[in-house]
C-alpha positions in Angstrom: -3.7 -20.7 -31.1 -6.6 -18.2 -31.3 -7.9 -19.5 -27.9 -4.6 -18.9 -26.2 -4.3 -15.5 -27.8 -7.7 -14.4 -26.5 -6.8 -15.6 -23.0 -3.7 -13.5 -23.0 -5.4 -10.4 -24.4 -8.5 -10.5 -22.3 -7.3 -9.3 -18.8 -10.7 -10.2 -17.4 -9.6 -13.8 -17.5 -7.2 -13.1 -14.6 -8.6 -14.9 -11.5 -10.4 -12.5 -9.2 -8.4 -13.7 -6.2 -5.2 -12.7 -7.9 -6.6 -9.3 -8.8 -7.6 -8.7 -5.2 -4.1 -9.8 -4.1 -2.5 -7.4 -6.5 -4.6 -4.5 -5.2 -3.4 -5.3 -1.7 0.2 -5.4 -3.0 0.0 -2.0 -4.7 -1.8 -0.5 -1.7 1.0 -1.4 0.6 4.0 -1.1 -1.7 3.9 2.5 -3.0 6.5 5.1 -3.6 7.7 5.0 0.0 8.4 1.3 -0.3 10.0 1.5 -3.8 12.4 4.2 -2.5 13.5 2.0 0.3 12.7 4.7 2.9 9.9 2.7 4.7 12.1 -0.4 4.8 14.8 1.4 6.7 12.5 3.4 8.9 10.4 0.4 10.1 12.7 -2.6 9.7 16.4 -2.4 8.9 17.0 0.4 11.5 16.0 -2.1 14.2 18.8 -4.5 13.7 18.9 -8.2 12.8 15.3 -8.7 13.6 14.5 -7.0 10.2 14.9 -10.4 8.6 12.2 -12.0 10.7 9.7 -9.1 11.0 8.2 -9.4 7.5 6.8 -12.8 8.6 4.9 -11.1 11.4 3.9 -8.0 9.5 2.7 -9.7 6.4 1.1 -12.6 8.4 -1.0 -10.1 10.4 -1.7 -8.1 7.2 -3.0 -11.1 5.3 -5.0 -12.5 8.4 -6.8 -9.3 9.2 -7.5 -8.5 5.5 -8.9 -12.0 5.2 -11.2 -11.4 8.1 -12.3 -7.9 6.9 -12.9 -9.2 3.4 -14.9 -12.2 4.5 -17.1 -10.0 6.7 -17.6 -7.5 3.9 -18.6 -10.3 1.5 -21.0 -12.0 3.9 -22.8 -8.8 5.0 -22.6 -7.1 1.6 -20.9 -4.0 3.0 -18.9 -2.8 0.0 -17.7 0.5 1.3 -15.9 1.3 4.5 -18.8 3.2 6.1 -21.4 0.5 5.6 -18.8 -2.0 6.8 -18.1 -0.1 10.0 -21.8 0.5 10.7 -22.4 -3.2 10.4 -19.3 -4.4 12.4 -19.6 -1.9 15.3 -23.3 -2.5 15.9 -24.6 -0.5 18.8 -21.3 1.5 19.1 -21.5 2.7 15.5 -22.5 6.3 16.3 -19.1 6.7 17.9 -16.9 4.1 16.3 -18.0 4.5 12.7 -17.2 8.2 13.0 -13.9 7.5 14.5 -13.1 5.2 11.6 -14.2 7.9 9.2 -11.6 10.1 10.8 -9.0 7.3 10.5 -9.8 6.8 6.8 -9.5 10.6 6.2 -6.1 10.6 7.9 -5.1 7.8 5.6 -6.2 9.7 2.5 -4.4 12.8 3.7 -1.2 11.0 4.5 -0.8 8.2 2.0 -2.3 10.0 -1.0 -0.4 13.2 -0.3 2.9 11.2 0.2 2.2 9.4 -3.1 1.7 12.7 -4.9 4.8 14.3 -3.4 7.0 11.3 -3.9 6.0 10.7 -7.5 6.1 14.5 -8.2 9.6 14.8 -6.8 10.8 11.8 -8.8 9.5 13.3 -12.0 11.1 16.7 -11.2 14.4 14.9 -10.6 14.2 13.1 -14.0 13.0 16.0 -16.2 13.7 19.2 -14.3 10.2 20.6 -14.7 8.4 22.5 -11.9 7.2 20.4 -9.0 3.6 21.5 -9.2 3.5 20.4 -12.9 4.9 17.0 -11.9 2.3 16.5 -9.2 -0.4 17.6 -11.7 0.8 14.9 -14.1 0.6 12.4 -11.3 -2.9 13.7 -10.5 -4.1 13.3 -14.0 -3.0 9.6 -14.1 -4.7 8.9 -10.8 -7.9 10.7 -11.7 -8.3 8.7 -15.0 -7.6 5.3 -13.4 -9.8 5.9 -10.3 -12.6 7.4 -12.3 -13.9 4.2 -13.7 -14.4 2.3 -10.5 -13.0 -0.7 -8.7 -12.9 -3.2 -11.7 -10.6 -0.8 -13.5 -8.6 -0.3 -10.4 -8.1 -4.1 -10.0 -7.0 -4.4 -13.6 -4.6 -1.5 -13.3 -3.3 -2.8 -10.0 -2.6 -6.2 -11.6 -0.6 -4.5 -14.4 1.2 -2.2 -12.0 1.9 -5.1 -9.6 3.5 -7.2 -12.3 5.6 -4.2 -13.4 6.7 -3.4 -9.8 7.6 -7.0 -9.1 9.6 -7.3 -12.3 11.3 -4.0 -11.6 12.2 -5.1 -8.0 13.7 -8.3 -9.3 15.6 -6.4 -12.0 17.0 -3.9 -9.5 17.5 -6.2 -6.5 18.6 -9.6 -7.7 21.7 -8.4 -9.7 22.7 -6.1 -6.8 22.2 -8.9 -4.3 24.5 -11.1 -6.3 27.2 -8.5 -6.9 27.0 -7.1 -3.3 26.5 -10.4 -1.6 29.7 -10.0 0.5 28.5 -6.6 1.7 25.2 -8.2 2.7 26.8 -11.0 4.6 29.1 -8.5 6.3 26.0 -6.3 7.2 24.2 -9.3 8.7 27.3 -10.1 10.7 27.4 -6.5 12.0 23.7 -6.6 12.9 24.2 -9.9 14.8 27.1 -8.4 16.8 24.9 -5.3 17.7 26.4 -2.8 15.3 23.5 -0.7 14.0 23.1 0.8 10.5 24.5 4.3 10.0 21.1 6.0 10.0 19.7 4.1 13.0 19.3 5.4 16.5 17.9 2.1 17.9 19.5 -0.4 20.2 18.7 -3.6 18.1 16.6 -5.0 20.9 13.7 -7.3 19.9 10.9 -5.3 21.7 11.4 -2.1 19.7 11.8 -4.1 16.5 8.5 -5.9 17.1 6.7 -2.6 18.0 7.9 -1.0 14.8 6.8 -3.9 12.6 3.4 -4.1 14.3 3.0 -0.3 14.0 3.7 -0.7 10.3 1.0 -3.3 10.1 -1.5 -1.1 12.0 -1.3 1.8 9.5 -1.5 -0.6 6.6 -4.7 -2.2 8.2 -6.6 1.0 7.6 -6.7 0.2 3.9 -8.8 -3.0 4.0 -10.4 -3.3 0.6 -14.1 -3.6 1.1 -15.0 -2.1 -2.2 -13.4 -5.0 -4.1 -15.7 -7.7 -2.5 -18.8 -6.9 -4.6 -17.8 -9.2 -7.5 -16.8 -12.1 -5.2 -19.0 -15.1 -5.7 -17.4 -17.6 -3.2 -15.5 -17.4 0.1 -12.8 -19.6 -1.5 -11.8 -16.7 -3.7 -11.1 -14.6 -0.5 -9.3 -17.5 1.1 -7.1 -17.8 -2.0 -6.6 -14.0 -2.2 -5.4 -13.9 1.4 -2.8 -16.6 0.8 -1.6 -14.8 -2.3 -1.5 -11.5 -0.5 0.9 -13.0 2.1 3.1 -14.6 -0.6 3.5 -11.6 -2.8 4.0 -9.1 0.0 6.4 -11.2 2.0 8.5 -12.0 -1.0 8.7 -8.3 -2.0 9.5 -7.1 1.5 12.1 -9.8 2.3 13.8 -9.3 -1.1 14.0 -5.5 -0.5 15.4 -5.9 3.0 18.1 -8.3 1.9 19.1 -6.0 -1.0 19.1 -2.8 1.0 21.3 -4.4 3.7 24.2 -4.0 1.2 24.3 -0.3 1.9 23.2 -0.3 5.6 26.7 1.0 6.5 27.4 3.1 3.5 28.3 6.8 4.3 26.1 8.0 1.4 23.0 6.7 3.3 23.3 9.5 5.9 22.3 12.2 3.4 20.3 10.1 0.9 16.5 10.6 0.5 16.2 7.5 -1.7 18.1 4.5 -0.1 17.3 2.3 -3.1 19.2 4.8 -5.3 22.3 4.4 -3.0 22.1 0.7 -3.5 22.1 1.0 -7.3 24.9 3.6 -7.3 27.1 1.3 -5.2 26.2 -1.7 -7.3 25.9 -2.9 -10.9 24.6 -1.1 -14.0 23.7 2.2 -12.2 23.1 3.9 -15.5 20.4 1.4 -16.5 18.9 0.7 -13.1 18.6 4.4 -11.9 15.7 5.1 -14.3 14.1 1.8 -13.5 14.1 2.7 -9.8 12.6 6.1 -10.7 9.8 4.5 -12.7 9.2 2.0 -9.9 8.7 4.9 -7.4 6.3 6.7 -9.8 4.3 3.5 -10.4 4.2 2.8 -6.7 3.0 6.3 -6.0 0.3 6.2 -8.5 -0.9 2.7 -7.4 -1.1 3.7 -3.7 -3.0 6.9 -4.4 -5.4 5.3 -6.8 -6.3 2.6 -4.2 -6.8 5.2 -1.4 -8.9 7.5 -3.5 -11.0 4.7 -5.0 -12.0 3.6 -1.5 -13.3 7.0 -0.3 -15.0 7.6 -3.7 -16.9 4.3 -3.4 -18.0 5.2 0.1 -19.3 8.7 -0.9 -21.0 7.6 -4.2 -22.7 4.7 -2.4 -23.9 7.0 0.3 -25.5 9.2 -2.3 -27.0 6.4 -4.3 -28.5 4.6 -1.3 -30.9 7.5 -1.0 -32.2 6.9 -4.5 -35.4 4.9 -5.0 -34.6 2.7 -8.0 -31.7 0.8 -9.5 -32.3 2.7 -12.8 -32.0 6.0 -11.0 -28.7 4.8 -9.4 -27.3 3.8 -12.8 -28.3 7.1 -14.4 -25.5 9.6 -13.7 -23.3 7.1 -11.8 -20.2 7.9 -13.8 -20.8 11.7 -13.3 -21.1 11.2 -9.5 -18.0 9.0 -9.6 -16.1 11.7 -11.6 -17.1 14.5 -9.2 -16.1 12.6 -6.1 -12.8 11.4 -7.8 -12.0 15.0 -8.8 -12.6 16.4 -5.3 -10.4 13.9 -3.5 -7.7 13.9 -6.2 -7.6 17.7 -5.9 -7.4 17.5 -2.1 -4.4 15.1 -2.2 -2.8 17.3 -4.9 -3.3 20.4 -2.8 -1.8 18.9 0.3 1.2 17.7 -1.6 2.0 21.3 -2.7 3.1 22.0 0.9 5.9 19.5 0.7 4.7 17.7 3.8 6.9 14.6 3.5 8.3 15.1 6.9 4.9 15.6 8.4 3.5 12.7 6.4 6.2 10.5 7.8 4.9 11.3 11.3 1.4 11.0 10.0 1.9 7.3 9.4 2.5 6.7 13.1 -0.7 8.6 14.0 -2.5 6.6 11.3 -1.3 3.4 12.9 -2.6 4.4 16.4 -5.9 5.4 14.8 -6.2 2.0 13.1 -5.3 0.2 16.3 -8.3 1.8 18.0 -10.8 1.7 15.2 -9.9 -1.6 13.5 -7.5 -3.9 15.4 -9.2 -3.9 18.8 -12.8 -4.1 17.3 -11.7 -7.0 15.0 -10.3 -8.9 18.1 -13.4 -8.2 20.2 -15.7 -9.2 17.3 -13.9 -12.5 16.8 -14.2 -13.2 20.6 -17.9 -12.2 20.9 -19.1 -13.9 17.7 -16.6 -16.8 18.0 -15.8 -16.2 14.3 -19.3 -17.1 13.1 -20.0 -13.8 11.4 -17.6 -14.5 8.5 
């Protein structure tokens, strides 16, 4: 009995592969996903193909993350700058700096969106000033990101479990209760009738383009900083499979559930489609706060993963100039704290402008940037090296 208890209490017993998969889950499924806004914007609004596109999106996501993680592990490039300098080779003076810009765009968009979404949700729940709400979100993010990637993995594992449980609690009862509406929505999509907030035609081409664009801006967050404790390539292989399974399940479940309100009039003016689903379904009094908590948890998890990546890059850049391992260890936490504070404050400051509309457009620009700085180089690298560099 004591042995079983210690296994449950000691979170470090969680397999590393699963921890990495959970980080990938929380990186992708933040507040925008939990609210349902991203699901409509990139999938449901494009018609019946929304049921198929998660296979493509999450398949590409897992495949390219697998390649990036394998490369980072083999070449010991544990932050995105050292990774890009190694991968780009002779072109690194140009390409590494372009990727630096790409990563900064991601920090500015994803982190600011997380702050703004989480802050708005807290404001809605408690009626306190928006800036105070974003400050509370910032405090949580700072504390979690401060202590490095191992803590981020453990927190991501906890948050992932909570988000998955929350999604099941919200979606499964509503899918059951509103199944007739979901079947009717699927029938409408098959016949070409688009959702009330869609301006698309329902053709396959635009649906594929939107799904791949979604993958592109997620690709920018490949998790090099979490490869340092990896001891075997099999851990990465297993993590990639789990990344696909967790992410596909969450996205497909959300799409099916949100189809129930694809033709609801309330959706036209709603900012949180998932809330419309609950209000039209079962136990809205209980599930509304659960959705709100999901959005806040998702916001925190996304921002933590983004900020952790750039903090690792900056601290590593400083410590590489130090002569000894002892010198690097002395003051490491202070350097981490300073970098974390700087980037947390920047994201907090951007969120004060209420740039959600700009951020929505920013994701598209982030996707284009990732296409140039990651997708094309990965493809070229595979062809030139014949896959032997991983």
